[in-house]
Every structure is written in structure tokens, then in C-alpha cells.
C-alpha positions as a printed Julia matrix, in Angstrom:
238×3 Matrix{Float64}:
 -32.64  161.65  47.66
 -32.1   158.47  45.77
 -32.73  154.78  46.11
 -29.98  152.02  45.4
 -30.96  151.72  41.83
 -30.47  155.13  41.91
 -34.07  156.42  41.51
 -34.5   159.49  42.72
 -36.85  160.07  44.73
 -39.25  162.95  46.15
 -40.57  163.6   49.63
 -44.94  165.41  49.64
 -42.22  167.95  51.23
 -39.53  168.38  48.39
 -43.12  168.28  46.16
 -44.62  171.18  48.25
 -41.09  173.66  48.39
 -38.93  172.46  45.21
 -41.77  172.54  42.38
 -45.61  173.45  43.59
 -44.58  176.89  45.74
 -42.38  178.44  43.45
 -44.97  178.09  40.48
 -47.57  179.33  42.4
 -45.66  182.83  43.04
 -45.03  182.2   39.17
 -46.83  184.15  37.42
 -46.8   182.35  34.24
 -48.52  179.99  35.04
 -52.12  180.03  36.03
 -53.82  179.71  38.93
 -56.39  177.06  38.02
 -53.81  175.04  36.6
 -51.56  174.98  39.51
 -54.34  174.47  41.86
 -55.65  171.19  39.41
 -51.85  170.14  39.16
 -51.85  169.8   43.71
 -54.71  168.25  43.11
 -53.88  165.23  41.3
 -50.96  165.13  43.0
 -52.77  164.96  46.29
 -55.74  162.29  44.74
 -52.59  159.61  43.42
 -51.23  159.76  47.83
 -54.01  159.01  48.64
 -55.11  156.06  45.41
 -51.53  154.67  47.61
 -52.8   155.23  50.9
 -50.37  158.0   51.68
 -52.01  160.91  53.86
 -50.83  164.95  51.62
 -49.39  166.98  54.2
 -52.26  169.99  55.2
 -49.38  171.94  53.99
 -50.79  171.16  50.38
 -54.17  171.86  50.5
 -53.2   174.8   52.0
 -51.73  176.21  49.14
 -54.79  175.34  47.17
 -57.08  176.95  49.92
 -54.27  180.07  49.61
 -54.44  180.31  45.46
 -58.43  180.24  45.18
 -58.58  183.79  47.55
 -56.37  185.12  45.88
 -58.73  184.56  42.58
 -61.36  184.54  44.48
 -63.08  181.32  43.18
 -64.42  181.22  47.12
 -67.32  179.3   46.73
 -64.54  176.77  44.65
 -62.77  176.35  48.3
 -65.85  175.68  49.77
 -66.65  173.38  47.97
 -63.68  172.05  48.15
 -63.5   171.64  51.8
 -66.98  170.98  51.84
 -66.14  167.75  50.44
 -63.45  167.12  52.63
 -60.62  166.95  50.09
 -58.62  168.66  53.25
 -56.73  167.72  56.65
 -57.6   169.27  59.09
 -55.3   172.18  59.85
 -55.39  175.47  61.49
 -53.93  176.96  59.22
 -57.23  175.38  56.55
 -59.51  177.09  58.85
 -58.14  179.88  58.92
 -57.7   180.92  56.15
 -61.35  180.16  55.21
 -62.51  182.35  58.28
 -60.7   185.39  57.0
 -62.53  185.4   53.9
 -65.35  183.86  55.15
 -66.09  188.35  55.16
 -66.45  187.82  51.35
 -68.05  184.43  51.96
 -69.26  183.52  54.28
 -70.65  180.33  54.27
 -67.17  179.29  54.61
 -67.44  181.05  58.37
 -68.96  177.25  59.84
 -66.13  175.42  57.95
 -63.87  177.1   59.37
 -65.45  177.22  63.52
 -65.89  173.27  62.37
 -62.58  172.78  61.44
 -61.64  174.42  65.19
 -63.68  172.29  66.81
 -63.02  168.53  65.55
 -58.88  170.01  66.47
 -60.1   171.13  69.85
 -59.54  175.1   69.33
 -62.96  176.05  71.12
 -61.74  179.01  72.35
 -61.37  180.2   68.49
 -64.93  179.15  67.82
 -65.68  181.15  71.21
 -63.69  184.5   69.84
 -65.33  184.26  66.03
 -69.42  184.25  68.28
 -68.27  186.41  69.83
 -66.92  189.12  66.8
 -70.25  188.32  65.47
 -71.86  189.53  68.67
 -73.23  186.04  69.04
 -72.33  185.98  72.97
 -75.55  182.96  73.15
 -73.79  180.7   70.99
 -70.76  181.36  73.0
 -71.74  180.7   75.89
 -72.86  177.52  74.84
 -69.15  177.01  73.55
 -67.53  178.35  77.03
 -70.49  175.25  79.31
 -70.41  172.59  76.7
 -66.19  171.98  77.04
 -65.12  173.37  80.59
 -62.34  171.2   80.5
 -61.14  173.75  77.36
 -62.01  176.47  80.05
 -60.72  175.45  83.37
 -60.2   179.19  84.34
 -61.57  182.05  83.37
 -59.96  184.33  81.19
 -60.52  187.76  82.1
 -60.05  189.6   78.84
 -62.74  186.85  77.34
 -64.67  187.52  81.14
 -64.33  191.06  79.58
 -65.81  190.37  75.8
 -68.56  188.85  76.89
 -69.37  191.75  79.62
 -68.63  193.94  77.29
 -70.82  192.73  74.33
 -73.85  191.93  77.37
 -72.92  195.84  78.57
 -72.73  196.47  74.16
 -76.25  195.38  73.85
 -77.43  196.69  76.53
 -77.15  200.36  75.05
 -78.73  199.37  72.25
 -81.59  198.27  73.34
 -82.89  200.79  76.99
 -81.94  203.95  77.76
 -79.05  204.95  81.22
 -82.39  205.38  83.14
 -83.9   202.39  82.63
 -81.37  199.7   83.39
 -80.3   201.37  86.04
 -83.83  201.19  87.15
 -84.2   197.2   86.81
 -80.88  196.36  85.77
 -80.89  193.02  87.7
 -83.73  191.79  85.88
 -82.7   193.38  82.54
 -82.81  189.81  80.58
 -79.16  190.48  79.23
 -77.77  190.9   82.23
 -79.48  187.69  83.89
 -78.42  185.66  80.55
 -74.78  186.28  81.09
 -75.03  186.31  85.03
 -76.6   182.18  85.11
 -73.42  181.42  82.28
 -70.56  183.53  84.91
 -71.87  181.44  87.81
 -71.83  178.33  85.89
 -68.62  178.78  84.15
 -66.59  180.03  87.63
 -68.49  176.64  89.15
 -69.23  176.27  93.36
 -66.02  175.63  93.9
 -63.97  178.5   93.9
 -63.82  181.14  96.15
 -66.88  182.85  96.31
 -65.67  186.09  96.39
 -63.49  185.91  93.03
 -66.19  186.29  91.07
 -66.94  189.15  92.32
 -63.08  190.6   92.63
 -63.28  189.8   88.93
 -66.38  191.68  87.71
 -64.69  194.79  90.29
 -61.42  194.77  87.28
 -63.76  195.06  85.16
 -64.5   198.33  85.69
 -61.07  199.74  86.16
 -60.39  199.03  82.15
 -58.96  202.76  80.75
 -60.12  203.89  77.6
 -61.8   206.71  75.44
 -65.68  205.9   77.24
 -67.95  207.79  77.0
 -70.06  209.03  80.3
 -73.19  207.4   78.94
 -70.66  204.35  78.4
 -69.34  203.89  81.38
 -72.99  204.47  83.43
 -73.7   201.43  81.55
 -70.41  199.33  82.43
 -71.21  200.31  86.45
 -74.72  199.69  86.22
 -74.37  196.71  84.52
 -71.34  195.27  87.29
 -73.98  195.77  89.59
 -76.42  193.84  88.36
 -73.74  191.05  88.15
 -73.08  191.6   91.56
 -76.82  191.63  93.09
 -78.57  188.93  91.05
 -78.71  185.33  92.22
 -80.15  183.1   89.28
 -79.81  179.93  88.72
 -81.25  179.54  85.63
 -83.1   182.21  83.33
């Protein structure tokens, strides 16, 4: 695009697609140099009060991950050189297996953007059940309708925790009073809410037992006992 005086005008998208992406794929150009050029371009945009497109830092993040410079990516994100985007968060989260501090930064971005379900899934993936419960209850508008897949995940992670701590016979004798079951029961009662039909939660819990898969007899015993513990308790607090 040119002005009336014949000057060439490059939009940010033009620079991204026509300059930065091609040089990022050019083996003759060092990754470090590509990153420096993009960041300098972003600084110049900000100097003239122009907001950089998120895709610019997303490209920087991908290059840094590719070259395994995880700590550098962490520092840049800590200093907020980026615009929040789900793509940047996902890049950081995927790289957190190699550099753990990136995980929290990714989850903070999801939280600021309102993607609370992603935060919950990240907590559950790390078996942080209580933290996931807190996010659901803190942001009820994001979880108005209980998600059966999410319910299933909470249930199975709880069963997993119990199976690692107790013998099947011990679980059957005191399932209703186990802290993990009591905690899950209180959480589900609050999540479903008083306004829902009383049998809705019971129905969904019983549906959990219909899951298909190659499960051991021991796992099935824990599942049935845990479901009975959820159905038979009535505590409102732990």
C-alpha cells in the first residue's frame, strides 16, 4: 500500500507475514537475531503508541522454545513484553514441561482472559484437585452448567487419590467419611447449587459408573464405593 506521495506503507500484519515469518524459517538467520529484530520493532511501535499485534510475540515465543531458551521466554513474559493471548499462554504451558515456571505464567494469562476452564484443566492435569475446585467456585458464571466431562475428571482423580492411600476393604467400610470423598461431595453440592433438581447430581454420579474402558476389578470397586459415598453423604462443609 502506498500514500498519495508514493511512500510505501507496511502494516503490522504485512511485516509479520512478509518479513518476520520468512526470516524465522531461514536457516541462514540466527534465532537470536530474529528475536532481537522483532522485539526492536515492537519497541518502536510502542514508542509511537501503536499496540503490537499478539502474533509478533507469539512468533518470538515459538522461536525461543524452538531454541530451548525457556528462561529468556520466562523473563520476557514476566516483564509483560507481550499482549495476552491464548496462543502465547498455550506456547508457555506446552513448554512448562521443560521449564516449570512457565506454567504459572500461562495460567495467569488464561485467568486474565477469562479462560477459567483451561486453568481448571491445567490444575487437574497436575492432580491439583483442590485448586481446581477453588477456580470453579470462584468463577461460577464460567461453569453455570456442570460439565459432565469435567465432573468425570474430578471423580476419577479423587478415586485415584483414594486408591493410592487405602485398601478396597477399608474404603468400603468408611467411604462416606473419607476426607477426599467429603471434599468432593461438598464441592459438587455447591457447584450444582440448590436451585437444581435434587436428583440431577445423583443421576450424573450414577452415570459415572457407566464409563467404558479396560478397568481393573480393583478400580471398579473403588469407583462404586466412591459413588456410594457421594450419594449417601449430606455434609455442607468439610
